[in-house]
C-alpha positions as CSV (number, residue, x, y, z in Angstrom):
1,M,129.9,107.2,93.5
2,E,129.7,104.0,95.4
3,Y,126.9,102.9,97.7
4,P,127.1,100.6,100.6
5,S,125.9,97.2,99.4
6,E,124.4,96.3,102.7
7,S,122.1,99.4,102.8
8,T,118.6,99.4,101.3
9,L,117.2,102.2,99.1
10,H,115.0,103.6,101.9
11,E,117.9,103.5,104.4
12,L,120.0,105.5,102.0
13,F,117.1,107.9,101.5
14,V,116.6,108.4,105.3
15,E,120.4,109.1,105.6
16,S,120.2,111.8,102.9
17,A,117.0,113.3,104.4
18,S,118.8,113.4,107.8
19,S,121.9,115.1,106.3
20,Y,120.0,117.5,104.0
21,P,116.4,117.9,105.2
22,N,115.9,121.2,103.4
23,R,117.0,120.1,100.0
24,I,114.3,119.9,97.4
25,A,113.4,116.3,96.7
26,T,110.4,116.7,94.2
27,V,108.8,119.4,92.2
28,F,105.3,118.7,90.8
29,E,103.1,121.4,89.3
30,G,105.1,124.1,91.0
31,R,104.8,122.5,94.5
32,E,108.2,121.7,96.0
33,T,108.8,119.0,98.6
34,T,112.0,118.8,100.7
35,L,113.8,115.6,101.6
36,G,112.7,116.2,105.3
37,E,109.0,116.6,104.3
38,L,109.2,113.5,102.1
39,N,110.7,111.5,104.9
40,E,108.1,112.6,107.4
41,M,105.2,111.9,105.0
42,S,106.6,108.5,104.0
43,D,107.1,107.6,107.7
44,A,103.5,108.5,108.5
45,L,102.2,106.4,105.6
46,A,104.5,103.5,106.4
47,R,103.1,103.5,110.0
48,W,99.5,103.5,108.6
49,L,100.4,100.6,106.2
50,Y,101.9,98.6,109.1
51,H,99.2,99.3,111.7
52,E,96.0,99.7,109.7
53,C,96.6,97.4,106.7
54,G,98.8,94.8,108.3
55,T,101.6,95.3,105.8
56,R,104.7,93.3,106.7
57,V,107.9,92.0,105.2
58,G,106.9,90.1,102.1
59,S,103.7,92.1,101.5
60,V,103.1,93.9,98.3
61,V,101.6,97.4,98.2
62,G,99.8,98.2,95.0
63,I,100.1,101.8,93.9
64,L,97.3,103.0,91.6
65,M,98.0,106.7,91.1
66,E,98.2,109.2,88.4
67,R,101.5,111.1,88.1
68,C,101.8,113.1,91.4
69,D,104.2,113.9,94.1
70,E,102.5,111.5,96.5
71,Y,103.6,108.7,94.3
72,V,107.2,109.0,95.7
73,V,105.7,109.1,99.2
74,A,103.8,105.8,98.5
75,M,106.9,104.0,97.1
76,L,109.1,105.0,100.0
77,A,106.4,104.1,102.6
78,A,105.9,100.6,101.1
79,L,109.7,100.0,101.4
80,K,109.8,101.5,104.9
81,A,107.0,99.1,106.0
82,G,109.1,96.2,104.8
83,A,107.0,95.5,101.7
84,A,107.6,95.6,97.9
85,F,105.5,98.0,95.8
86,M,103.8,97.3,92.5
87,P,102.7,100.2,90.2
88,I,99.2,99.4,89.0
89,G,97.7,100.6,85.8
90,I,93.9,101.0,85.5
91,W,93.7,97.9,83.3
92,L,95.4,95.7,85.9
93,C,93.0,97.1,88.6
94,L,90.0,96.0,86.5
95,L,91.6,92.6,85.7
96,F,92.4,91.9,89.3
97,F,89.0,92.7,90.6
98,A,87.3,90.7,87.8
99,W,89.4,87.7,88.8
100,H,88.9,88.4,92.5
101,R,85.1,88.3,92.2
102,R,85.3,84.8,90.8
103,R,87.2,83.5,93.9
104,P,84.9,83.7,96.9
105,G,86.7,83.7,100.2
106,V,89.9,85.2,99.0
107,S,90.6,88.4,100.9
108,D,92.2,91.6,99.5
109,A,94.9,91.2,102.2
110,D,96.1,88.0,100.6
111,F,97.4,90.1,97.7
112,F,98.3,93.6,98.6
113,S,97.4,96.8,100.4
114,P,96.4,99.3,97.7
115,L,97.2,103.0,97.7
116,Y,95.5,105.2,95.2
117,T,94.4,108.7,94.5
118,R,90.8,109.8,95.3
119,N,89.7,110.1,91.7
120,L,90.6,106.5,90.9
121,R,89.3,104.9,94.1
122,N,86.2,103.4,92.5
123,C,88.4,100.6,91.2
124,L,89.7,99.5,94.6
125,P,88.3,98.9,98.1
126,S,87.4,102.1,99.9
127,R,90.8,102.8,101.6
128,S,92.8,105.9,100.9
129,Y,95.5,108.0,102.6
């Protein structure tokens, strides 16, 4: 199967979601999410990243999450907002904030807009979706 070289990953996803909105996209712990639902959730999160976090083209969205179905939503939302995404392990989270504390005046926005699950939010600023 050939893909159009001028299309981005999230554009191809939106095209698939429009054509097959009821097809199952993810299954996690018995919970199914359709392409249409995944598209709607990632659109909502992309809008939040854009309007509330100032995420723009060239931004990096850090994703600190355990394995979950929302991880796919976060990846697609970052791409839809024009950003790149960076999976973050807990060790990187701790390293970043240790470094950050030594550099007064550097804002979190200079680096990335973090997305994370509630049980890991103590490592990052108090934003969650």
